[in-house]
RODO-2510 file (C-alpha; in nm, 4 decimals, decimal comma):
residues 226
     n   res          X          Y          Z
     1     m     0,0000     0,0000     0,0000
     2     h     0,2874     0,2340     0,0807
     3     l     0,4338     0,1748    -0,2667
     4     e     0,0940     0,2248    -0,4321
     5     k     0,0497     0,5589    -0,2569
     6     k     0,3967     0,6656    -0,3664
     7     i     0,3603     0,5770    -0,7347
     8     a     0,0123     0,7323    -0,7559
     9     g     0,1313     1,0546    -0,5947
    10     e     0,4440     1,0788    -0,8085
    11     k     0,2492     1,0045    -1,1285
    12     a     0,0478     1,3237    -1,0772
    13     v     0,3524     1,5434    -1,1437
    14     e     0,3216     1,4455    -1,5111
    15     f     0,0194     1,6760    -1,5276
    16     i     0,2099     1,9772    -1,3974
    17     e     0,3472     2,2377    -1,6382
    18     d     0,5741     2,5347    -1,5918
    19     g     0,3909     2,8466    -1,4763
    20     m     0,0996     2,6648    -1,3133
    21     t    -0,0714     2,7527    -0,9872
    22     i    -0,1400     2,4224    -0,8116
    23     g    -0,3820     2,3261    -0,5367
    24     l    -0,1807     2,1187    -0,2903
    25     g    -0,3909     1,8576    -0,1136
    26     t    -0,3513     1,6921     0,2232
    27     g    -0,2811     1,3314     0,3178
    28     s    -0,0461     1,0362     0,2907
    29     t    -0,0726     0,9867    -0,0875
    30     v    -0,0512     1,3488    -0,1974
    31     y     0,2514     1,3743     0,0328
    32     w     0,4473     1,1895    -0,2359
    33     f     0,3229     1,4269    -0,5040
    34     i     0,4438     1,7254    -0,3022
    35     q     0,7804     1,5595    -0,2412
    36     k     0,8253     1,4982    -0,6146
    37     l     0,7052     1,8487    -0,6980
    38     g     0,9655     1,9864    -0,4593
    39     e     1,2361     1,7990    -0,6491
    40     l     1,1229     1,9517    -0,9784
    41     v     1,1088     2,3004    -0,8254
    42     s     1,4659     2,2587    -0,7040
    43     k     1,5608     2,1805    -1,0656
    44     g     1,3984     2,4959    -1,1990
    45     l     1,0257     2,4248    -1,2415
    46     n     0,8331     2,7499    -1,1972
    47     v     0,5059     2,6895    -1,0119
    48     k     0,3068     2,8299    -0,7222
    49     g     0,1164     2,6278    -0,4661
    50     i    -0,1966     2,7016    -0,2678
    51     p    -0,2220     2,4570     0,0244
    52     t    -0,5353     2,2953     0,1670
    53     s    -0,4003     2,2736     0,5214
    54     k    -0,1404     2,4144     0,7541
    55     n     0,0454     2,0807     0,7489
    56     t     0,0644     2,0880     0,3693
    57     e     0,1816     2,4479     0,3723
    58     q     0,4592     2,3583     0,6150
    59     l     0,5690     2,0626     0,3998
    60     a     0,5628     2,2632     0,0765
    61     r     0,7620     2,5499     0,2250
    62     s     1,0223     2,3066     0,3591
    63     l     1,0706     2,1781     0,0034
    64     g     1,1053     2,5255    -0,1460
    65     i     0,7683     2,5305    -0,3235
    66     p     0,6451     2,8929    -0,3468
    67     i     0,3164     2,9415    -0,1586
    68     v     0,0440     3,1896    -0,2529
    69     s    -0,2964     3,2843    -0,1129
    70     f    -0,6315     3,3261    -0,2872
    71     q    -0,5817     3,7025    -0,2827
    72     e    -0,2743     3,6652    -0,5033
    73     i    -0,4166     3,4448    -0,7809
    74     d    -0,6789     3,4572    -1,0544
    75     n    -0,7227     3,0833    -1,0913
    76     i    -0,5869     2,7408    -0,9960
    77     h    -0,4775     2,5416    -1,2998
    78     v    -0,4903     2,2017    -1,1311
    79     a    -0,5519     2,0660    -0,7806
    80     i    -0,4012     1,7358    -0,6682
    81     d    -0,5464     1,5659    -0,3627
    82     g    -0,6044     1,2274    -0,2040
    83     a    -0,9284     1,0654    -0,0920
    84     d    -1,0529     0,8218     0,1693
    85     e    -1,2820     0,6480    -0,0799
    86     v    -1,3658     0,6880    -0,4513
    87     d    -1,6548     0,5262    -0,6388
    88     e    -1,6884     0,4261    -1,0040
    89     k    -1,8238     0,7709    -1,1005
    90     l    -1,5230     0,9429    -0,9381
    91     n    -1,7313     1,0723    -0,6475
    92     a    -1,5283     1,0714    -0,3288
    93     i    -1,5313     1,0822     0,0491
    94     k    -1,2616     1,3085     0,1904
    95     g    -1,1797     1,4600     0,5259
    96     g    -1,0023     1,1821     0,7102
    97     g    -0,7243     1,4334     0,7695
    98     g    -0,9705     1,7016     0,8762
    99     a    -0,9084     1,9452     0,5881
   100     l    -1,2252     1,8808     0,3889
   101     v    -1,3579     2,2387     0,3696
   102     r    -1,0366     2,3905     0,2381
   103     e    -0,9897     2,0914     0,0097
   104     k    -1,3358     2,1390    -0,1391
   105     i    -1,2921     2,5135    -0,1872
   106     i    -0,9733     2,4530    -0,3837
   107     a    -1,1173     2,1569    -0,5777
   108     e    -1,4162     2,3630    -0,6909
   109     f    -1,1995     2,6613    -0,7841
   110     a    -0,9474     2,4564    -0,9869
   111     n    -0,9702     2,4150    -1,3642
   112     q    -0,8849     2,0473    -1,3176
   113     f    -0,9142     1,8313    -1,0047
   114     i    -0,7087     1,5127    -0,9875
   115     i    -0,7409     1,2567    -0,7065
   116     v    -0,4528     1,0228    -0,6212
   117     v    -0,5207     0,7003    -0,4266
   118     d    -0,4016     0,3458    -0,3762
   119     q    -0,6412     0,0759    -0,4964
   120     s    -0,7731     0,0019    -0,1450
   121     k    -0,9608     0,3338    -0,1614
   122     c    -1,1691     0,2326    -0,4657
   123     s    -1,5230     0,0985    -0,4270
   124     k    -1,8350     0,0525    -0,6377
   125     q    -2,0504     0,2496    -0,3938
   126     l    -1,9505     0,5027    -0,1292
   127     g    -2,0010     0,4115     0,2344
   128     n    -1,7125     0,1819     0,3262
   129     h    -1,5376     0,4794     0,4850
   130     f    -1,7006     0,6999     0,7472
   131     l    -1,8201     1,0390     0,6271
   132     p    -1,6512     1,3401     0,7910
   133     v    -1,8699     1,6474     0,8417
   134     e    -1,7261     1,9786     0,9615
   135     v    -1,9543     2,1603     1,2061
   136     t    -1,9485     2,4672     1,4281
   137     p    -1,8477     2,3913     1,7884
   138     f    -2,1522     2,5783     1,9224
   139     g    -2,4427     2,3369     1,9404
   140     w    -2,2527     2,0493     1,7843
   141     q    -2,4480     1,7970     1,9906
   142     g    -2,7742     1,9079     1,8307
   143     t    -2,6168     1,9011     1,4860
   144     a    -2,4893     1,5491     1,5536
   145     n    -2,8383     1,4334     1,6540
   146     n    -2,9861     1,5791     1,3363
   147     i    -2,7272     1,4008     1,1213
   148     a    -2,7818     1,0736     1,3077
   149     a    -3,1481     1,0914     1,2054
   150     f    -3,0327     1,0190     0,8496
   151     g    -2,9365     0,6680     0,9595
   152     c    -2,5804     0,6744     1,0856
   153     e    -2,3728     0,6585     1,4008
   154     v    -2,2039     0,9912     1,4743
   155     k    -1,8812     1,0341     1,6673
   156     l    -1,7064     1,3575     1,7574
   157     r    -1,3496     1,3269     1,6308
   158     q    -1,0918     1,3068     1,9061
   159     v    -0,7135     1,3169     1,9028
   160     g    -0,5966     1,1454     2,2160
   161     n    -0,8153     1,2859     2,4925
   162     k    -0,8829     1,6145     2,3144
   163     t    -1,1435     1,7193     2,0594
   164     f    -0,9955     1,7565     1,7111
   165     i    -0,9999     2,1188     1,5897
   166     s    -0,9901     2,1886     1,2162
   167     d    -0,7760     2,4610     1,0596
   168     n    -1,1009     2,6623     1,0505
   169     n    -1,1435     2,6204     1,4293
   170     n    -1,4404     2,3852     1,3860
   171     y    -1,5220     2,0307     1,4975
   172     i    -1,5381     1,7192     1,2782
   173     l    -1,8192     1,4655     1,3164
   174     d    -1,7343     1,1230     1,1757
   175     c    -2,0564     0,9666     1,0478
   176     y    -2,0767     0,5903     0,9980
   177     f    -2,3298     0,4836     0,7340
   178     k    -2,3593     0,1183     0,6341
   179     k    -2,3888     0,2354     0,2745
   180     i    -2,4670     0,5572     0,0908
   181     n    -2,7310     0,4998    -0,1766
   182     d    -2,7532     0,8569    -0,3068
   183     a    -2,4413     1,0555    -0,2216
   184     s    -2,5636     1,3759    -0,3861
   185     l    -2,8934     1,3763    -0,1963
   186     l    -2,7231     1,2917     0,1330
   187     h    -2,4779     1,5783     0,0863
   188     q    -2,7627     1,8211     0,0172
   189     r    -2,9639     1,7085     0,3198
   190     i    -2,6716     1,7306     0,5612
   191     k    -2,5416     2,0586     0,4174
   192     m    -2,8816     2,2190     0,4775
   193     l    -2,8626     2,1564     0,8533
   194     t    -2,7839     2,4604     1,0643
   195     g    -2,4386     2,4210     1,2168
   196     v    -2,2960     2,2208     0,9261
   197     v    -2,0085     2,3895     0,7449
   198     d    -1,9663     2,1195     0,4788
   199     t    -1,9555     1,7449     0,4228
   200     g    -1,6722     1,5258     0,3020
   201     l    -1,8765     1,4167     0,0003
   202     f    -1,7052     1,5414    -0,3148
   203     i    -1,9712     1,4918    -0,5809
   204     d    -1,9012     1,5465    -0,9500
   205     l    -1,5758     1,7316    -0,8789
   206     a    -1,2953     1,4985    -0,9880
   207     d    -1,1839     1,5063    -1,3503
   208     m    -0,9402     1,2204    -1,3071
   209     v    -0,8342     0,9578    -1,0540
   210     i    -0,4827     0,8130    -1,0507
   211     v    -0,4872     0,4714    -0,8797
   212     g    -0,1749     0,2981    -0,7569
   213     k    -0,1971    -0,0743    -0,8346
   214     g     0,1030    -0,2835    -0,7423
   215     n     0,3969    -0,1339    -0,9315
   216     e     0,1779     0,0499    -1,1818
   217     t    -0,0855     0,3207    -1,2003
   218     e    -0,4272     0,3264    -1,3628
   219     i    -0,5704     0,6572    -1,4816
   220     i    -0,9496     0,6861    -1,4763
   221     k    -1,0908     0,9904    -1,6503
   222     k    -1,4370     1,1379    -1,6182
   223     f    -1,6470     1,1173    -1,9316
   224     a    -1,8771     1,3959    -2,0444
   225     n    -2,1837     1,1724    -2,0241
   226     d    -2,1269     1,0759    -1,6601
***
């Protein structure tokens, strides 16, 4: 799995061109993309990165990748990010690392959104992985009860004995569904609840998924009729 993450992440650099502004994702697979990108930057590649998390920003800066903010750019040419689960239509569950809101903002803003995963993250139907939902700390218990009414078990994310705090100073509720029959509808219903910032359902956003399989990669592209 470690090798599959590495080859998938490194494969994504083939879609980077000189002069691009790149959305830099968060997670163990995109880590390898950022490492490889740093190598290319050290050899003269001219790019700018806009990170989805403080951890990613720290990693990119340590590798000499120039970092910019939204105020400094007109567009993002491509965003590269990982996922916790991806279905056959390239819909995804993200947020295992707690950066889902920033990840989604960048994914929606990018001209092209590419997901990198190892093959264990691929499934026919979403629901194998819990669904992260970012919520406001105030009244989170009520928000959790309202989400649970949709048929899942809800757990407040903890790190050790402390409540996990997102980079946006919010909480993350990890929601365990046995399966998700209609991801788009579920996203809409949860997003409408007061107190919900956003869900980890990334529907109809990915243009391509790079899957690490053994020593090789498989590239799955989104078709216009999907």
